[in-house]
C-alpha positions as CSV (number, residue, x, y, z in Angstrom):
1,M,-8.3,-56.5,-2.2
2,E,-5.0,-57.4,-3.9
3,N,-2.1,-57.4,-1.5
4,K,1.2,-55.8,-2.0
5,A,3.0,-59.0,-2.8
6,Q,0.7,-59.7,-5.7
7,Q,1.2,-56.1,-7.0
8,I,5.0,-56.6,-7.3
9,I,6.4,-58.3,-10.4
10,P,9.2,-60.5,-9.1
11,F,11.7,-59.7,-11.8
12,K,15.1,-61.3,-11.1
13,M,18.6,-60.4,-12.5
14,T,21.7,-62.5,-12.0
15,C,25.4,-62.4,-12.9
16,S,28.4,-64.6,-12.1
17,V,31.1,-62.8,-10.2
18,Q,34.7,-64.0,-10.5
19,S,37.3,-63.5,-7.8
20,Y,40.9,-62.8,-8.8
21,S,42.2,-62.1,-5.3
22,H,40.4,-64.2,-2.7
23,K,39.3,-67.8,-2.1
24,L,35.6,-67.9,-1.4
25,N,33.6,-70.1,0.9
26,K,29.9,-70.5,1.7
27,E,30.3,-69.7,5.4
28,A,31.6,-66.2,4.7
29,F,28.5,-65.5,2.5
30,S,26.0,-66.4,5.2
31,L,24.7,-62.9,5.3
32,L,23.7,-63.1,1.6
33,T,22.2,-66.6,1.7
34,T,19.4,-66.2,4.2
35,G,16.8,-65.2,1.6
36,K,15.8,-62.2,3.6
37,S,17.4,-59.6,1.3
38,N,16.5,-58.7,-2.3
39,I,20.2,-59.1,-3.2
40,F,21.7,-62.5,-2.5
41,A,24.5,-65.0,-3.3
42,S,24.3,-68.6,-4.4
43,D,26.4,-71.3,-6.3
44,I,29.4,-70.3,-4.2
45,N,32.7,-72.0,-4.9
46,E,36.4,-71.0,-4.4
47,E,36.6,-68.8,-7.5
48,S,33.2,-67.4,-8.2
49,F,29.6,-67.0,-7.0
50,L,26.2,-66.1,-8.5
51,L,24.9,-62.7,-7.5
52,S,21.2,-62.1,-7.8
53,F,18.8,-59.1,-7.4
54,V,15.0,-59.4,-7.1
55,N,12.5,-56.7,-7.7
56,T,10.6,-55.4,-4.6
57,M,9.1,-52.2,-6.0
58,E,5.5,-51.9,-7.0
59,D,6.2,-49.2,-9.6
60,C,8.6,-51.4,-11.5
61,K,6.5,-52.9,-14.3
62,T,8.7,-53.4,-17.3
63,I,11.9,-55.4,-18.0
64,D,13.7,-52.3,-19.3
65,H,13.0,-50.4,-16.0
66,F,14.1,-53.3,-13.9
67,A,17.2,-54.0,-16.0
68,T,18.4,-50.4,-15.3
69,I,17.8,-50.8,-11.6
70,G,19.2,-54.3,-11.4
71,H,22.4,-53.3,-13.2
72,L,23.0,-50.4,-10.8
73,C,22.4,-52.6,-7.8
74,L,24.6,-55.5,-8.9
75,S,27.4,-53.2,-10.1
76,Y,27.3,-51.2,-6.8
77,F,27.6,-54.5,-4.9
78,I,30.6,-55.6,-7.0
79,M,32.2,-52.2,-6.4
80,A,31.5,-52.5,-2.7
81,L,33.0,-56.0,-2.6
82,N,36.2,-54.7,-4.2
83,I,36.5,-51.8,-1.8
84,A,35.7,-53.8,1.4
85,T,38.2,-56.5,0.6
86,L,40.9,-54.4,-1.2
87,G,40.6,-57.2,-3.7
88,H,39.7,-57.8,-7.3
89,F,36.2,-59.1,-8.2
90,T,34.5,-58.6,-11.6
91,W,31.8,-60.0,-13.8
92,E,32.6,-63.5,-15.2
93,W,32.5,-63.4,-19.0
94,N,32.5,-67.2,-19.4
95,K,36.1,-66.8,-20.4
96,F,35.4,-65.3,-23.9
97,A,33.6,-62.4,-25.5
98,P,32.4,-62.8,-29.1
99,P,35.2,-64.2,-31.3
100,L,37.6,-61.7,-32.9
101,Y,39.7,-64.2,-34.9
102,K,39.0,-67.6,-36.3
103,I,41.8,-69.8,-37.5
104,V,41.1,-72.6,-39.9
105,N,43.4,-75.5,-40.7
106,P,42.7,-76.7,-44.2
107,Q,44.5,-79.9,-43.5
108,H,42.0,-80.8,-40.8
109,E,38.5,-80.3,-42.0
110,G,36.1,-79.1,-39.3
111,I,38.9,-78.2,-36.9
112,N,39.6,-74.6,-36.1
113,A,40.7,-72.3,-33.3
114,I,38.8,-69.2,-32.0
115,I,40.6,-66.3,-30.4
116,G,38.6,-63.6,-28.6
117,L,38.8,-61.0,-25.9
118,Q,39.3,-63.1,-22.8
119,L,39.6,-62.9,-19.1
120,K,43.1,-63.3,-17.6
121,G,44.1,-66.1,-15.2
122,K,44.7,-65.4,-11.6
123,G,47.9,-63.6,-12.4
124,K,50.2,-62.4,-9.6
125,E,47.4,-61.5,-7.2
126,N,47.5,-63.2,-3.8
127,V,44.9,-65.9,-4.1
128,E,45.8,-67.3,-0.7
129,N,43.6,-64.6,0.8
130,I,40.5,-66.2,2.2
131,I,37.4,-64.1,2.2
132,T,35.8,-63.5,5.6
133,E,32.3,-63.0,6.9
134,K,33.3,-59.5,8.1
135,E,34.4,-58.5,4.6
136,I,31.1,-59.6,3.2
137,R,29.3,-57.7,5.9
138,N,31.2,-54.6,5.2
139,A,30.6,-55.0,1.5
140,F,26.9,-55.3,2.1
141,L,26.8,-52.2,4.3
142,L,29.0,-50.3,1.8
143,F,26.6,-51.4,-0.9
144,I,23.7,-49.7,1.0
145,A,25.8,-46.6,1.5
146,L,26.8,-46.3,-2.1
147,G,23.2,-46.8,-3.2
148,K,22.2,-43.7,-1.2
149,E,24.8,-41.6,-3.0
150,G,23.1,-41.7,-6.4
151,E,24.8,-41.9,-9.8
152,S,28.4,-40.5,-10.1
153,N,31.3,-40.6,-12.4
154,V,33.3,-42.2,-9.6
155,R,31.3,-45.5,-9.9
156,K,31.6,-45.6,-13.7
157,E,35.4,-45.0,-13.7
158,Y,35.9,-47.5,-10.9
159,L,33.9,-50.2,-12.8
160,K,35.7,-49.5,-16.0
161,G,39.0,-50.0,-14.1
162,I,37.7,-53.4,-12.8
163,L,36.8,-54.5,-16.3
164,H,40.0,-53.3,-17.9
165,L,42.1,-55.0,-15.2
166,S,40.5,-58.3,-16.1
167,L,40.9,-58.3,-19.9
168,D,43.5,-59.6,-22.3
169,F,43.6,-59.7,-26.1
170,Y,46.5,-61.7,-27.4
171,D,49.6,-59.4,-26.8
172,I,47.4,-56.4,-25.7
173,D,46.6,-55.7,-22.1
174,F,44.5,-52.9,-20.7
175,H,46.6,-51.9,-17.7
176,R,47.1,-48.3,-19.0
177,E,43.4,-47.9,-19.3
178,A,42.7,-49.5,-15.9
179,F,45.2,-47.2,-14.2
180,G,43.6,-44.1,-15.8
181,N,40.2,-45.3,-14.7
182,F,41.2,-45.7,-11.1
183,Y,43.2,-42.5,-11.1
184,R,40.2,-40.5,-12.5
185,S,37.9,-42.1,-10.0
186,F,40.2,-41.1,-7.1
187,E,40.8,-37.6,-8.3
188,S,37.1,-37.0,-8.9
189,F,36.2,-38.3,-5.4
190,A,39.0,-36.5,-3.6
191,T,38.2,-33.2,-5.3
192,E,34.4,-33.2,-5.1
193,R,33.6,-35.3,-2.0
194,V,36.6,-34.9,0.2
195,L,38.1,-31.5,-0.5
196,K,34.7,-30.1,-1.8
197,V,36.3,-27.9,-4.4
198,R,35.7,-27.6,-8.2
199,K,39.4,-27.6,-9.1
200,L,42.7,-28.4,-7.5
201,Q,45.3,-25.7,-7.4
202,N,48.3,-28.0,-6.6
203,E,47.2,-31.5,-7.7
204,L,50.0,-33.6,-6.1
205,K,50.2,-31.7,-2.8
206,E,46.4,-31.6,-2.3
207,L,45.9,-35.3,-3.2
208,Q,48.7,-36.4,-1.0
209,K,47.1,-34.5,1.9
210,V,43.9,-36.4,1.3
211,I,45.8,-39.7,1.5
212,I,47.6,-38.7,4.7
213,N,44.5,-37.5,6.4
214,F,42.5,-40.7,5.5
215,S,45.3,-43.2,6.2
216,K,46.2,-42.0,9.8
217,G,49.2,-40.1,8.7
218,N,50.7,-42.7,6.4
219,T,53.4,-40.7,4.7
220,E,54.8,-43.8,2.9
221,L,51.5,-44.2,1.1
222,A,51.5,-40.5,0.1
223,E,55.0,-41.0,-1.2
224,A,54.0,-44.0,-3.2
225,F,51.3,-41.8,-4.7
226,R,54.0,-39.4,-5.8
227,D,55.4,-42.1,-8.1
228,L,51.9,-42.9,-9.4
229,Y,51.3,-39.2,-10.1
230,K,54.5,-39.1,-12.1
231,L,53.3,-42.2,-14.0
232,R,49.9,-40.5,-14.6
233,S,51.5,-37.3,-15.9
234,G,54.1,-38.9,-18.2
235,Q,52.5,-42.1,-19.3
236,I,48.7,-42.1,-18.8
237,M,47.4,-38.6,-19.6
238,H,50.2,-37.6,-21.9
239,A,52.3,-39.5,-24.5
240,Q,55.1,-37.0,-25.2
241,K,57.7,-39.1,-23.3
242,K,58.8,-42.5,-24.4
243,Q,56.0,-44.9,-23.6
244,F,56.6,-48.1,-21.7
245,E,54.5,-50.9,-20.4
246,I,52.3,-50.1,-17.4
247,K,52.8,-52.8,-14.8
248,K,49.9,-54.5,-13.1
249,D,51.3,-53.7,-9.7
250,D,51.1,-50.0,-10.5
251,V,47.4,-50.4,-11.3
252,L,46.8,-52.4,-8.1
253,K,48.6,-49.7,-6.0
254,M,46.3,-47.0,-7.5
255,K,43.3,-49.1,-6.8
256,V,44.3,-49.8,-3.2
257,I,44.7,-46.0,-2.6
258,L,41.3,-45.4,-4.1
259,D,39.7,-48.2,-2.1
260,L,41.2,-47.0,1.2
261,I,39.8,-43.5,0.7
262,L,36.4,-44.7,-0.4
263,H,36.3,-47.1,2.6
264,K,37.2,-44.4,5.1
265,V,34.7,-41.9,3.7
266,Y,31.8,-44.3,3.5
267,Q,32.4,-46.0,6.9
268,P,30.5,-43.4,8.9
269,V,27.7,-43.6,6.3
270,W,27.2,-47.3,6.7
271,E,27.6,-47.0,10.5
272,K,24.7,-44.6,10.5
273,V,22.7,-47.0,8.4
274,M,23.3,-49.7,11.0
275,K,21.7,-47.4,13.6
276,D,18.6,-46.9,11.6
277,F,16.0,-49.2,13.0
278,K,13.9,-49.1,9.9
279,I,16.8,-50.3,7.7
280,Q,17.7,-53.0,10.2
281,R,14.1,-54.3,10.2
282,E,13.9,-54.2,6.4
283,M,17.2,-56.2,6.2
284,G,15.8,-58.7,8.7
285,L,19.2,-60.3,9.1
286,L,21.4,-58.1,11.4
287,N,21.2,-60.3,14.5
288,N,21.6,-63.6,12.6
289,S,24.7,-62.3,10.8
290,K,26.6,-61.0,13.8
291,L,26.4,-57.4,12.7
292,K,27.5,-55.5,15.7
């Protein structure tokens, strides 16, 4: 009789993940290098790592089916890593997307320059932050919690924000788009998941209340959101007022507020997962990774 291992097609999907906010190290990733989980990390250096997902489902028989599942899992993990660290991690594009401009110098045959959509450098983000084992643990548990939620607009807007925040095209940045993505993700999550309503009556007041309740009464954070709300109203969603450059710091502030709310809401979810003996046994790595 054919055993279960022989019935499963071991499809594998990988992607390189770039860190813009933390220095990485192999020790912190010990949870994801044991080989006991179907999502794992390898080729870890200070700036990037290889994230892989392997099929463990008997009913996954085609590449197209696996590609859909693999993309969801890898993207959920990247999202979880951003939230758990309050940092900035995204897919590595090997620096360039397909070329958009090609410059030829007729004085030097065979020599030309190619300009394309490209990833930014480290920028102003604090790359002195060193990632910790606890942050990777929290990211892994949050990844499990997010996966149990099913598909949502929150995930898509969040990941769009991560991608936009990383891109540059000559004199064009995508900060305005990234801000809008993180804001929509926050508003959607706060409205539907936290407040459990279909529509906000007083947007600013109600969203500030969410921030205060989930940040242990941090009124300064709520006031910071007031400025971001004004930015959203006058610069992001409407263009009736004079438009000016959206600063990267504004985008990061919006992302941090979103990350804090997501982290607080999902923490009891992953804590429940930790208590589930079946999940612990399937992970097969709780004790080895100091998950307490």
